[in-house]
N, CA, C and O atoms as CSV, one atom per row, in Angstrom:
chain,resi,resn,atom,element,x,y,z
A,1,UNK,N,N,50.907,121.312,219.651
A,1,UNK,CA,C,51.111,122.532,218.998
A,1,UNK,C,C,52.531,123.433,219.374
A,1,UNK,O,O,52.188,124.360,220.108
A,2,UNK,N,N,53.984,123.464,219.116
A,2,UNK,CA,C,54.615,123.830,219.688
A,2,UNK,C,C,55.107,125.709,219.398
A,2,UNK,O,O,55.037,126.411,218.389
A,3,UNK,N,N,55.542,125.962,220.664
A,3,UNK,CA,C,54.858,128.189,220.035
A,3,UNK,C,C,56.534,128.414,219.848
A,3,UNK,O,O,57.512,128.016,220.480
A,4,UNK,N,N,56.420,128.930,219.117
A,4,UNK,CA,C,58.260,129.621,218.811
A,4,UNK,C,C,57.941,130.867,219.392
A,4,UNK,O,O,57.088,131.658,218.989
A,5,UNK,N,N,59.186,131.065,221.021
A,5,UNK,CA,C,59.450,131.499,221.741
A,5,UNK,C,C,60.652,132.833,221.218
A,5,UNK,O,O,61.845,132.558,221.345
A,6,UNK,N,N,60.203,134.464,220.553
A,6,UNK,CA,C,60.654,135.496,220.972
A,6,UNK,C,C,61.902,135.555,222.005
A,6,UNK,O,O,61.446,135.430,223.142
A,7,UNK,N,N,63.174,135.686,222.021
A,7,UNK,CA,C,64.272,136.093,222.784
A,7,UNK,C,C,63.258,137.194,224.142
A,7,UNK,O,O,62.865,136.749,225.220
A,8,UNK,N,N,63.124,138.151,223.807
A,8,UNK,CA,C,62.187,138.553,224.804
A,8,UNK,C,C,61.028,138.167,226.090
A,8,UNK,O,O,60.602,138.723,227.102
A,9,UNK,N,N,60.796,136.706,225.278
A,9,UNK,CA,C,60.134,135.615,226.232
A,9,UNK,C,C,60.688,135.232,226.829
A,9,UNK,O,O,60.535,135.379,228.042
A,10,UNK,N,N,62.058,134.217,226.067
A,10,UNK,CA,C,63.006,133.899,227.312
A,10,UNK,C,C,63.862,134.604,227.397
A,10,UNK,O,O,64.918,134.254,226.870
A,11,UNK,N,N,63.806,135.758,228.013
A,11,UNK,CA,C,64.616,136.554,229.135
A,11,UNK,C,C,64.172,136.874,230.103
A,11,UNK,O,O,64.815,137.195,231.102
A,12,UNK,N,N,62.097,136.830,229.907
A,12,UNK,CA,C,61.289,137.175,231.338
A,12,UNK,C,C,61.022,135.774,231.983
A,12,UNK,O,O,60.373,135.893,233.022
A,13,UNK,N,N,61.411,134.169,231.591
A,13,UNK,CA,C,62.161,133.629,231.716
A,13,UNK,C,C,62.988,133.067,233.070
A,13,UNK,O,O,62.810,132.133,233.852
A,14,UNK,N,N,63.906,134.049,232.942
A,14,UNK,CA,C,65.103,133.891,233.710
A,14,UNK,C,C,65.268,134.948,234.561
A,14,UNK,O,O,65.351,134.818,235.782
A,15,UNK,N,N,65.307,135.750,234.111
A,15,UNK,CA,C,65.192,137.636,234.666
A,15,UNK,C,C,63.692,137.611,235.836
A,15,UNK,O,O,62.505,137.588,235.511
A,16,UNK,N,N,64.065,137.621,236.700
A,16,UNK,CA,C,62.778,138.557,237.190
A,16,UNK,C,C,62.821,140.035,237.037
A,16,UNK,O,O,63.597,140.837,237.557
A,17,UNK,N,N,61.556,140.292,235.993
A,17,UNK,CA,C,60.538,142.047,235.444
A,17,UNK,C,C,60.217,142.295,236.016
A,17,UNK,O,O,60.833,142.515,237.058
A,18,UNK,N,N,59.173,142.460,235.899
A,18,UNK,CA,C,57.410,143.734,236.201
A,18,UNK,C,C,56.662,142.154,235.137
A,18,UNK,O,O,57.290,141.813,234.135
A,19,UNK,N,N,55.316,141.354,235.548
A,19,UNK,CA,C,54.867,140.912,234.366
A,19,UNK,C,C,56.056,139.266,234.373
A,19,UNK,O,O,55.949,138.529,233.393
A,20,UNK,N,N,56.859,138.953,235.260
A,20,UNK,CA,C,57.515,137.683,234.470
A,20,UNK,C,C,57.096,136.747,235.379
A,20,UNK,O,O,57.408,135.596,235.074
A,21,UNK,N,N,56.251,136.936,236.793
A,21,UNK,CA,C,55.108,136.046,237.268
A,21,UNK,C,C,54.228,135.101,236.252
A,21,UNK,O,O,54.001,133.907,236.446
A,22,UNK,N,N,53.778,135.877,235.126
A,22,UNK,CA,C,52.625,135.752,234.171
A,22,UNK,C,C,54.147,133.768,233.627
A,22,UNK,O,O,54.015,132.547,233.545
A,23,UNK,N,N,55.066,134.605,233.487
A,23,UNK,CA,C,55.776,133.763,232.178
A,23,UNK,C,C,55.955,132.521,232.871
A,23,UNK,O,O,55.448,131.485,232.442
A,24,UNK,N,N,56.993,132.581,234.447
A,24,UNK,CA,C,57.018,131.591,235.181
A,24,UNK,C,C,55.800,130.872,235.332
A,24,UNK,O,O,55.930,129.970,236.160
A,25,UNK,N,N,54.830,130.932,234.905
A,25,UNK,CA,C,53.199,129.899,235.588
A,25,UNK,C,C,52.762,129.452,234.274
A,25,UNK,O,O,51.936,128.575,234.022
A,26,UNK,N,N,53.677,130.442,233.175
A,26,UNK,CA,C,52.896,129.495,231.295
A,26,UNK,C,C,54.053,128.304,231.444
A,26,UNK,O,O,53.862,127.113,231.688
A,27,UNK,N,N,55.167,128.921,231.244
A,27,UNK,CA,C,56.591,127.402,231.257
A,27,UNK,C,C,56.309,126.536,232.363
A,27,UNK,O,O,56.630,125.350,232.280
A,28,UNK,N,N,55.769,126.968,233.350
A,28,UNK,CA,C,55.522,125.008,235.141
A,28,UNK,C,C,54.700,124.920,233.702
A,28,UNK,O,O,55.479,125.021,232.754
A,29,UNK,N,N,53.450,124.773,233.350
A,29,UNK,CA,C,52.494,124.835,232.690
A,29,UNK,C,C,52.746,124.163,231.122
A,29,UNK,O,O,52.237,123.165,230.611
A,30,UNK,N,N,53.488,124.887,230.726
A,30,UNK,CA,C,54.011,124.222,228.880
A,30,UNK,C,C,54.633,122.949,228.566
A,30,UNK,O,O,55.038,122.659,227.440
A,31,UNK,N,N,54.702,122.158,229.633
A,31,UNK,CA,C,55.388,120.380,229.482
A,31,UNK,C,C,55.517,120.056,228.062
A,31,UNK,O,O,55.146,119.082,227.408
A,32,UNK,N,N,56.557,121.848,227.552
A,32,UNK,CA,C,57.551,120.819,226.708
A,32,UNK,C,C,58.615,121.376,226.600
A,32,UNK,O,O,58.948,122.191,227.461
A,33,UNK,N,N,59.810,120.967,225.033
A,33,UNK,CA,C,61.108,121.853,225.125
A,33,UNK,C,C,60.893,123.225,224.374
A,33,UNK,O,O,59.965,123.567,223.641
A,34,UNK,N,N,61.982,123.884,224.756
A,34,UNK,CA,C,61.613,125.031,224.006
A,34,UNK,C,C,62.916,125.364,222.999
A,34,UNK,O,O,64.131,125.544,223.074
A,35,UNK,N,N,62.024,125.329,222.182
A,35,UNK,CA,C,63.271,125.438,220.487
A,35,UNK,C,C,64.244,126.990,220.692
A,35,UNK,O,O,64.043,128.146,221.063
A,36,UNK,N,N,65.465,126.080,220.151
A,36,UNK,CA,C,65.695,127.697,219.694
A,36,UNK,C,C,67.117,127.403,218.678
A,36,UNK,O,O,67.691,126.321,218.552
A,37,UNK,N,N,67.397,128.429,218.158
A,37,UNK,CA,C,67.922,128.584,217.606
A,37,UNK,C,C,69.867,129.570,218.165
A,37,UNK,O,O,70.268,129.881,219.286
A,38,UNK,N,N,70.517,129.735,216.838
A,38,UNK,CA,C,71.716,130.213,217.470
A,38,UNK,C,C,70.749,131.786,217.895
A,38,UNK,O,O,70.302,132.106,218.997
A,39,UNK,N,N,70.683,132.349,216.909
A,39,UNK,CA,C,69.429,134.263,217.552
A,39,UNK,C,C,68.597,133.682,218.218
A,39,UNK,O,O,67.805,133.237,217.387
A,40,UNK,N,N,68.322,133.444,219.042
A,40,UNK,CA,C,68.147,133.467,220.087
A,40,UNK,C,C,69.558,132.868,221.750
A,40,UNK,O,O,69.662,132.747,222.971
A,41,UNK,N,N,70.050,132.762,220.840
A,41,UNK,CA,C,71.498,132.499,222.512
A,41,UNK,C,C,72.380,133.186,222.712
A,41,UNK,O,O,73.000,133.301,223.769
A,42,UNK,N,N,72.679,134.149,220.964
A,42,UNK,CA,C,73.390,136.181,220.484
A,42,UNK,C,C,72.429,136.549,221.899
A,42,UNK,O,O,72.706,136.442,223.094
A,43,UNK,N,N,71.416,136.939,221.329
A,43,UNK,CA,C,70.168,138.005,221.996
A,43,UNK,C,C,69.990,137.801,223.508
A,43,UNK,O,O,69.964,138.511,224.513
A,44,UNK,N,N,69.864,136.313,223.154
A,44,UNK,CA,C,69.773,136.380,225.390
A,44,UNK,C,C,71.022,137.064,225.673
A,44,UNK,O,O,71.087,138.079,226.367
A,45,UNK,N,N,72.593,136.156,224.804
A,45,UNK,CA,C,73.487,136.672,225.874
A,45,UNK,C,C,73.359,138.533,226.657
A,45,UNK,O,O,73.421,139.094,227.751
A,46,UNK,N,N,73.166,138.823,225.295
A,46,UNK,CA,C,73.693,140.421,224.552
A,46,UNK,C,C,72.141,141.219,225.536
A,46,UNK,O,O,71.805,142.377,225.287
A,47,UNK,N,N,71.500,140.490,226.440
A,47,UNK,CA,C,70.417,141.040,226.919
A,47,UNK,C,C,70.325,140.964,227.866
A,47,UNK,O,O,69.605,141.613,228.625
A,48,UNK,N,N,71.146,140.013,228.111
A,48,UNK,CA,C,71.708,140.261,229.858
A,48,UNK,C,C,72.559,141.205,230.204
A,48,UNK,O,O,72.604,141.730,231.317
A,49,UNK,N,N,73.597,141.573,228.822
A,49,UNK,CA,C,75.545,142.024,229.026
A,49,UNK,C,C,74.291,143.853,229.762
A,49,UNK,O,O,73.962,144.554,230.718
A,50,UNK,N,N,74.140,143.515,227.931
A,50,UNK,CA,C,72.991,145.336,227.979
A,50,UNK,C,C,71.978,145.169,229.838
A,50,UNK,O,O,71.551,146.274,230.173
A,51,UNK,N,N,71.680,144.168,230.750
A,51,UNK,CA,C,71.217,144.272,231.557
A,51,UNK,C,C,72.022,144.213,232.947
A,51,UNK,O,O,71.620,144.292,234.108
A,52,UNK,N,N,73.631,144.002,232.264
A,52,UNK,CA,C,74.502,144.419,233.383
A,52,UNK,C,C,74.819,146.016,233.025
A,52,UNK,O,O,74.411,146.856,233.826
A,53,UNK,N,N,75.797,146.602,231.414
A,53,UNK,CA,C,75.459,147.553,231.451
A,53,UNK,C,C,74.018,148.602,232.096
A,53,UNK,O,O,74.230,149.782,231.815
A,54,UNK,N,N,72.717,148.409,232.837
A,54,UNK,CA,C,72.436,149.720,232.861
A,54,UNK,C,C,71.385,149.485,234.412
A,54,UNK,O,O,70.299,149.763,234.923
A,55,UNK,N,N,73.070,148.546,234.681
A,55,UNK,CA,C,73.256,148.422,236.579
A,55,UNK,C,C,71.805,147.328,236.961
A,55,UNK,O,O,71.681,147.258,238.183
A,56,UNK,N,N,70.761,146.522,236.231
A,56,UNK,CA,C,70.383,146.123,236.246
A,56,UNK,C,C,70.082,144.716,236.935
A,56,UNK,O,O,69.187,144.030,237.430
A,57,UNK,N,N,72.032,144.772,236.496
A,57,UNK,CA,C,71.913,143.110,237.676
A,57,UNK,C,C,73.067,142.875,237.314
A,57,UNK,O,O,73.246,143.081,236.113
A,58,UNK,N,N,74.179,142.421,238.035
A,58,UNK,CA,C,75.209,142.125,237.852
A,58,UNK,C,C,75.984,141.272,237.654
A,58,UNK,O,O,75.902,140.280,238.377
A,59,UNK,N,N,76.733,141.305,236.908
A,59,UNK,CA,C,78.037,140.237,236.040
A,59,UNK,C,C,78.613,139.117,237.234
A,59,UNK,O,O,79.518,138.300,237.063
A,60,UNK,N,N,77.759,139.351,238.565
A,60,UNK,CA,C,77.962,137.963,238.727
A,60,UNK,C,C,76.600,137.584,238.328
A,60,UNK,O,O,76.571,136.888,237.313
A,61,UNK,N,N,75.279,137.903,238.948
A,61,UNK,CA,C,74.323,137.283,238.184
A,61,UNK,C,C,73.391,137.801,236.968
A,61,UNK,O,O,72.190,138.068,236.982
A,62,UNK,N,N,74.411,137.861,235.820
A,62,UNK,CA,C,74.610,136.966,234.437
A,62,UNK,C,C,75.457,136.090,234.399
A,62,UNK,O,O,75.060,135.100,233.784
A,63,UNK,N,N,76.116,136.040,234.654
A,63,UNK,CA,C,77.038,134.096,234.263
A,63,UNK,C,C,75.974,133.730,235.291
A,63,UNK,O,O,75.497,132.619,235.056
A,64,UNK,N,N,75.505,134.284,236.269
A,64,UNK,CA,C,74.238,132.905,236.849
A,64,UNK,C,C,73.936,132.353,235.976
A,64,UNK,O,O,74.312,131.211,235.709
A,65,UNK,N,N,72.787,133.392,234.977
A,65,UNK,CA,C,71.793,133.196,234.121
A,65,UNK,C,C,72.304,132.231,232.434
A,65,UNK,O,O,71.993,131.483,231.507
A,66,UNK,N,N,73.167,132.955,233.028
A,66,UNK,CA,C,73.679,131.768,231.472
A,66,UNK,C,C,73.814,130.857,231.751
A,66,UNK,O,O,73.116,129.946,231.306
A,67,UNK,N,N,75.406,130.547,233.190
A,67,UNK,CA,C,74.896,129.036,233.481
A,67,UNK,C,C,73.673,128.209,233.373
A,67,UNK,O,O,73.494,127.278,232.587
A,68,UNK,N,N,72.833,128.683,234.290
A,68,UNK,CA,C,71.046,127.988,234.138
A,68,UNK,C,C,70.586,127.907,233.096
A,68,UNK,O,O,69.963,126.877,232.842
A,69,UNK,N,N,70.724,129.134,231.894
A,69,UNK,CA,C,70.555,129.133,230.765
A,69,UNK,C,C,71.352,127.606,229.841
A,69,UNK,O,O,70.691,126.653,229.429
A,70,UNK,N,N,72.313,127.697,229.752
A,70,UNK,CA,C,72.993,126.266,229.187
A,70,UNK,C,C,72.484,125.263,230.119
A,70,UNK,O,O,72.129,124.143,229.752
A,71,UNK,N,N,72.436,125.832,231.800
A,71,UNK,CA,C,71.625,123.501,232.373
A,71,UNK,C,C,71.235,123.559,231.724
A,71,UNK,O,O,71.782,123.141,230.703
A,72,UNK,N,N,69.445,124.324,231.619
A,72,UNK,CA,C,68.353,124.140,230.303
A,72,UNK,C,C,68.679,123.368,229.103
A,72,UNK,O,O,68.384,122.175,229.029
A,73,UNK,N,N,69.343,124.068,228.054
A,73,UNK,CA,C,70.018,123.329,227.374
A,73,UNK,C,C,70.507,121.611,227.305
A,73,UNK,O,O,70.090,120.628,226.693
A,74,UNK,N,N,71.325,121.802,228.027
A,74,UNK,CA,C,71.841,119.905,228.978
A,74,UNK,C,C,70.442,119.911,229.303
A,74,UNK,O,O,69.602,120.270,228.478
A,75,UNK,N,N,70.143,119.522,230.488
A,75,UNK,CA,C,68.721,118.819,230.746
A,75,UNK,C,C,67.377,118.700,229.759
A,75,UNK,O,O,66.416,117.960,229.967
A,76,UNK,N,N,67.537,119.541,228.724
A,76,UNK,CA,C,66.287,118.992,227.189
A,76,UNK,C,C,65.321,120.346,227.487
A,76,UNK,O,O,64.254,120.054,226.947
A,77,UNK,N,N,65.201,121.525,228.015
A,77,UNK,CA,C,64.611,121.808,228.461
A,77,UNK,C,C,64.658,123.085,227.270
A,77,UNK,O,O,63.678,123.777,226.996
A,78,UNK,N,N,65.356,123.158,226.946
A,78,UNK,CA,C,66.217,124.328,226.089
A,78,UNK,C,C,66.659,123.109,224.772
A,78,UNK,O,O,67.470,122.282,225.187
A,79,UNK,N,N,66.352,122.966,223.700
A,79,UNK,CA,C,66.462,122.502,222.473
A,79,UNK,C,C,67.088,123.325,221.327
A,79,UNK,O,O,66.884,124.490,220.986
A,80,UNK,N,N,67.632,122.696,221.000
A,80,UNK,CA,C,68.863,123.438,219.539
A,80,UNK,C,C,68.403,122.656,218.997
A,80,UNK,O,O,68.435,121.454,219.263
A,81,UNK,N,N,67.553,123.513,217.574
A,81,UNK,CA,C,67.162,123.141,216.745
A,81,UNK,C,C,67.177,123.872,215.677
A,81,UNK,O,O,66.815,125.005,215.363
A,82,UNK,N,N,67.956,122.474,214.908
A,82,UNK,CA,C,68.634,122.952,213.493
A,82,UNK,C,C,67.989,123.885,212.234
A,82,UNK,O,O,67.003,123.894,211.497
A,83,UNK,N,N,69.129,124.603,212.473
A,83,UNK,CA,C,68.075,126.249,211.325
A,83,UNK,C,C,68.756,125.911,210.350
A,83,UNK,O,O,69.966,125.788,210.539
A,84,UNK,N,N,68.062,125.587,208.658
A,84,UNK,CA,C,68.733,126.088,207.677
A,84,UNK,C,C,68.466,127.391,206.891
A,84,UNK,O,O,67.391,127.794,206.448
A,85,UNK,N,N,70.127,128.159,206.793
A,85,UNK,CA,C,69.674,129.345,207.440
A,85,UNK,C,C,70.052,130.076,205.659
A,85,UNK,O,O,70.383,131.261,205.684
A,86,UNK,N,N,70.009,129.541,204.536
A,86,UNK,CA,C,69.588,129.451,203.334
A,86,UNK,C,C,68.000,129.341,203.146
A,86,UNK,O,O,67.438,129.803,202.154
A,87,UNK,N,N,67.334,128.692,204.179
A,87,UNK,CA,C,64.973,129.065,204.623
A,87,UNK,C,C,66.110,130.190,205.088
A,87,UNK,O,O,66.872,130.884,204.415
A,88,UNK,N,N,65.960,130.107,206.120
A,88,UNK,CA,C,66.389,131.560,206.704
A,88,UNK,C,C,65.983,132.942,205.818
A,88,UNK,O,O,65.002,133.584,205.443
A,89,UNK,N,N,67.468,132.927,205.758
A,89,UNK,CA,C,68.090,133.847,204.488
A,89,UNK,C,C,66.509,134.312,203.463
A,89,UNK,O,O,66.014,135.430,203.326
A,90,UNK,N,N,65.953,132.711,202.769
A,90,UNK,CA,C,65.122,133.353,202.474
A,90,UNK,C,C,63.750,133.819,202.449
A,90,UNK,O,O,63.450,134.740,201.690
A,91,UNK,N,N,63.246,133.503,202.886
A,91,UNK,CA,C,62.360,133.728,203.668
A,91,UNK,C,C,62.507,134.469,204.377
A,91,UNK,O,O,61.544,134.138,205.069
A,92,UNK,N,N,63.229,135.933,205.295
A,92,UNK,CA,C,63.484,136.526,205.447
A,92,UNK,C,C,63.410,138.246,204.721
A,92,UNK,O,O,62.954,139.358,204.987
A,93,UNK,N,N,64.115,137.607,203.772
A,93,UNK,CA,C,63.623,138.763,202.129
A,93,UNK,C,C,62.384,139.059,202.148
A,93,UNK,O,O,61.908,140.139,202.498
A,94,UNK,N,N,61.387,137.416,201.498
A,94,UNK,CA,C,60.310,137.330,201.437
A,94,UNK,C,C,59.741,138.124,202.280
A,94,UNK,O,O,59.045,138.984,201.739
A,95,UNK,N,N,59.801,138.163,203.955
A,95,UNK,CA,C,58.704,139.426,204.735
A,95,UNK,C,C,59.307,140.356,204.539
A,95,UNK,O,O,58.731,141.284,203.971
A,96,UNK,N,N,60.922,140.526,204.981
A,96,UNK,CA,C,60.859,142.436,204.519
A,96,UNK,C,C,60.171,142.674,203.186
A,96,UNK,O,O,59.199,143.410,203.012
A,97,UNK,N,N,60.754,142.010,202.340
A,97,UNK,CA,C,60.586,142.506,200.916
A,97,UNK,C,C,58.131,142.850,201.166
A,97,UNK,O,O,57.430,143.693,200.607
A,98,UNK,N,N,57.805,141.965,201.986
A,98,UNK,CA,C,56.553,141.864,201.837
A,98,UNK,C,C,55.831,143.141,202.869
A,98,UNK,O,O,54.752,143.731,202.805
A,99,UNK,N,N,56.940,143.223,203.773
A,99,UNK,CA,C,56.342,144.057,205.472
A,99,UNK,C,C,56.991,144.654,205.711
A,99,UNK,O,O,56.375,145.435,206.437
A,100,UNK,N,N,58.483,145.144,205.638
A,100,UNK,CA,C,59.336,146.123,206.631
A,100,UNK,C,C,58.261,147.457,206.054
A,100,UNK,O,O,57.372,147.885,206.790
A,101,UNK,N,N,58.465,147.948,204.826
A,101,UNK,CA,C,57.803,148.954,204.514
A,101,UNK,C,C,56.550,149.484,205.218
A,101,UNK,O,O,56.260,150.680,205.177
A,102,UNK,N,N,56.233,149.091,205.497
A,102,UNK,CA,C,54.152,148.296,206.207
A,102,UNK,C,C,55.031,148.734,207.281
A,102,UNK,O,O,55.358,149.905,207.472
A,103,UNK,N,N,55.490,147.471,208.148
A,103,UNK,CA,C,54.928,147.911,209.839
A,103,UNK,C,C,55.761,147.927,210.349
A,103,UNK,O,O,55.736,147.826,211.575
A,104,UNK,N,N,57.246,148.103,209.452
A,104,UNK,CA,C,59.090,149.022,209.914
A,104,UNK,C,C,59.222,148.755,211.372
A,104,UNK,O,O,59.169,149.269,212.490
A,105,UNK,N,N,59.555,146.927,210.281
A,105,UNK,CA,C,59.411,145.283,211.334
A,105,UNK,C,C,61.338,145.184,210.777
A,105,UNK,O,O,61.718,145.269,209.609
A,106,UNK,N,N,62.259,144.986,212.030
A,106,UNK,CA,C,63.579,145.002,211.833
A,106,UNK,C,C,64.438,144.161,211.837
A,106,UNK,O,O,64.093,143.462,212.790
A,107,UNK,N,N,65.634,143.581,211.299
A,107,UNK,CA,C,65.432,142.107,210.753
A,107,UNK,C,C,65.953,141.628,212.247
A,107,UNK,O,O,67.080,142.106,212.118
A,108,UNK,N,N,65.959,141.507,212.521
A,108,UNK,CA,C,66.296,140.561,214.038
A,108,UNK,C,C,64.853,139.983,213.936
A,108,UNK,O,O,64.882,138.786,213.649
A,109,UNK,N,N,63.154,140.671,214.142
A,109,UNK,CA,C,62.746,140.489,214.371
A,109,UNK,C,C,62.263,139.652,213.294
A,109,UNK,O,O,61.804,138.573,213.670
A,110,UNK,N,N,62.246,139.929,211.756
A,110,UNK,CA,C,62.076,139.491,210.360
A,110,UNK,C,C,62.683,137.592,210.458
A,110,UNK,O,O,62.277,136.580,209.887
A,111,UNK,N,N,63.495,137.768,211.190
A,111,UNK,CA,C,64.209,135.971,211.156
A,111,UNK,C,C,63.875,135.695,212.325
A,111,UNK,O,O,64.658,134.834,212.725
A,112,UNK,N,N,62.890,136.037,213.365
A,112,UNK,CA,C,62.260,134.734,214.362
A,112,UNK,C,C,61.709,134.497,213.469
A,112,UNK,O,O,62.077,133.539,212.789
A,113,UNK,N,N,60.486,135.342,213.055
A,113,UNK,CA,C,60.125,135.061,211.732
A,113,UNK,C,C,59.541,134.697,211.349
A,113,UNK,O,O,58.352,134.446,211.542
A,114,UNK,N,N,60.459,134.498,210.419
A,114,UNK,CA,C,60.502,133.336,209.784
A,114,UNK,C,C,61.512,132.292,209.961
A,114,UNK,O,O,61.387,131.270,209.286
A,115,UNK,N,N,62.727,132.429,210.963
A,115,UNK,CA,C,63.026,130.749,211.498
A,115,UNK,C,C,61.322,130.302,212.444
A,115,UNK,O,O,61.110,129.154,212.836
A,116,UNK,N,N,60.344,131.421,212.643
A,116,UNK,CA,C,59.381,130.418,213.290
A,116,UNK,C,C,58.940,129.560,211.480
A,116,UNK,O,O,59.595,128.645,210.981
A,117,UNK,N,N,58.117,129.996,211.068
A,117,UNK,CA,C,57.860,129.622,210.460
A,117,UNK,C,C,58.880,128.208,209.094
A,117,UNK,O,O,58.277,127.178,208.791
A,118,UNK,N,N,60.131,128.443,208.591
A,118,UNK,CA,C,61.005,127.143,208.931
A,118,UNK,C,C,60.459,126.517,209.201
A,118,UNK,O,O,59.540,126.164,208.462
A,119,UNK,N,N,60.649,125.944,210.453
A,119,UNK,CA,C,60.512,125.165,211.439
A,119,UNK,C,C,58.869,124.836,210.790
A,119,UNK,O,O,58.865,123.837,210.071
A,120,UNK,N,N,57.971,125.288,210.888
A,120,UNK,CA,C,56.872,125.181,210.679
A,120,UNK,C,C,55.882,125.788,211.649
A,120,UNK,O,O,54.782,126.339,211.597
A,121,UNK,N,N,56.407,125.580,212.182
A,121,UNK,CA,C,55.533,126.669,213.944
A,121,UNK,C,C,54.005,127.632,213.292
A,121,UNK,O,O,54.031,128.446,212.368
A,122,UNK,N,N,52.925,127.263,214.011
A,122,UNK,CA,C,52.059,127.432,213.677
A,122,UNK,C,C,51.858,129.047,214.918
A,122,UNK,O,O,51.160,130.042,214.723
A,123,UNK,N,N,52.788,128.722,216.160
A,123,UNK,CA,C,52.117,130.041,216.967
A,123,UNK,C,C,54.098,130.157,217.139
A,123,UNK,O,O,55.206,129.659,216.937
A,124,UNK,N,N,53.016,131.596,217.839
A,124,UNK,CA,C,54.782,132.446,217.862
A,124,UNK,C,C,54.149,133.769,219.780
A,124,UNK,O,O,53.132,134.357,220.149
A,125,UNK,N,N,54.729,133.674,219.998
A,125,UNK,CA,C,54.576,134.265,221.317
A,125,UNK,C,C,55.992,135.104,221.764
A,125,UNK,O,O,56.998,134.701,222.346
A,126,UNK,N,N,55.676,136.262,221.309
A,126,UNK,CA,C,56.669,137.520,221.731
A,126,UNK,C,C,56.626,138.997,222.409
A,126,UNK,O,O,56.095,139.753,221.596
A,127,UNK,N,N,56.920,139.558,223.374
A,127,UNK,CA,C,56.978,141.165,223.675
A,127,UNK,C,C,56.914,142.534,222.862
A,127,UNK,O,O,56.898,143.745,223.082
A,128,UNK,N,N,56.882,141.514,221.646
A,128,UNK,CA,C,57.525,142.859,220.669
A,128,UNK,C,C,55.999,143.593,220.298
A,128,UNK,O,O,55.468,142.595,219.812
A,129,UNK,N,N,55.577,144.024,220.261
A,129,UNK,CA,C,54.876,144.180,219.664
A,129,UNK,C,C,54.642,144.504,218.319
A,129,UNK,O,O,53.703,143.958,217.740
A,130,UNK,N,N,55.467,145.436,217.649
A,130,UNK,CA,C,55.595,144.763,215.866
A,130,UNK,C,C,56.137,143.571,215.477
A,130,UNK,O,O,55.799,142.774,214.601
A,131,UNK,N,N,57.031,143.573,216.266
A,131,UNK,CA,C,57.763,141.180,215.610
A,131,UNK,C,C,56.386,140.784,216.283
A,131,UNK,O,O,56.467,139.562,216.157
A,132,UNK,N,N,54.969,141.048,217.022
A,132,UNK,CA,C,53.889,140.425,217.072
A,132,UNK,C,C,52.951,140.591,215.681
A,132,UNK,O,O,52.287,139.643,215.262
A,133,UNK,N,N,52.977,142.037,214.947
A,133,UNK,CA,C,51.742,141.688,214.193
A,133,UNK,C,C,52.276,141.750,213.046
A,133,UNK,O,O,51.614,141.987,212.036
A,134,UNK,N,N,54.042,141.467,213.040
A,134,UNK,CA,C,54.616,140.875,212.112
A,134,UNK,C,C,54.454,139.697,211.041
A,134,UNK,O,O,54.454,139.376,209.853
A,135,UNK,N,N,54.209,138.996,213.409
A,135,UNK,CA,C,54.341,137.759,212.758
A,135,UNK,C,C,52.545,137.145,212.650
A,135,UNK,O,O,52.392,135.977,212.292
A,136,UNK,N,N,51.594,137.795,212.897
A,136,UNK,CA,C,50.564,137.911,212.669
A,136,UNK,C,C,49.981,138.395,211.284
A,136,UNK,O,O,48.799,138.732,211.216
A,137,UNK,N,N,50.518,138.418,210.565
A,137,UNK,CA,C,51.077,139.307,209.011
A,137,UNK,C,C,51.262,138.007,208.152
A,137,UNK,O,O,51.021,138.073,206.947
A,138,UNK,N,N,51.608,137.029,208.622
A,138,UNK,CA,C,52.692,136.087,207.723
A,138,UNK,C,C,52.169,135.040,208.292
A,138,UNK,O,O,52.526,134.015,207.710
A,139,UNK,N,N,51.184,134.771,209.554
A,139,UNK,CA,C,49.743,133.549,209.450
A,139,UNK,C,C,49.981,133.218,210.228
A,139,UNK,O,O,49.170,132.331,210.490
A,140,UNK,N,N,51.171,133.368,211.511
A,140,UNK,CA,C,51.087,132.896,212.656
A,140,UNK,C,C,50.211,133.005,214.031
A,140,UNK,O,O,50.457,133.991,214.726
A,141,UNK,N,N,49.646,132.489,214.293
A,141,UNK,CA,C,48.704,132.879,215.627
A,141,UNK,C,C,49.829,133.478,216.175
A,141,UNK,O,O,51.018,133.223,215.982
A,142,UNK,N,N,49.023,134.735,217.250
A,142,UNK,CA,C,50.163,134.689,218.479
A,142,UNK,C,C,49.490,134.328,220.020
A,142,UNK,O,O,48.321,134.628,220.266
A,143,UNK,N,N,50.110,133.848,220.727
A,143,UNK,CA,C,50.361,133.338,222.500
A,143,UNK,C,C,50.420,134.481,222.900
A,143,UNK,O,O,51.273,135.182,222.356
A,144,UNK,N,N,49.525,135.142,224.030
A,144,UNK,CA,C,50.293,135.501,224.538
A,144,UNK,C,C,49.983,136.197,226.435
A,144,UNK,O,O,50.069,135.036,226.832
A,145,UNK,N,N,49.886,136.510,226.946
A,145,UNK,CA,C,50.177,136.162,228.546
A,145,UNK,C,C,48.959,137.193,228.550
A,145,UNK,O,O,48.457,137.552,229.615
């Protein structure tokens, strides 16, 4: 059964941070491809740029990590899965209406949960507690480390 990985998890796969070792071990044992969509790609690139801005990594490191991300796409570790934007926005609107005022869900968090549902995934992994709460309310099984 596939797992929807939020971008917060993908970043930990690429950037050594506190606790990243658990993610590296998980990925080594996962044995499957990781499906991504344009939201992942935009957020991943932006997250690395923010790390450069905060002086957590250099621009050279950012470029190297982006090359590795692209290489992982070519090797089949990362697979760009078709996303129906009509479905995504429809599910996002429904989730927002049902849960945003109760849980304080942010738009991109809602969209990632909606993407998991539109792909009919059952499991979801995120480092964001609010997003995880939304995923759980939406009926997804949370995978944690």
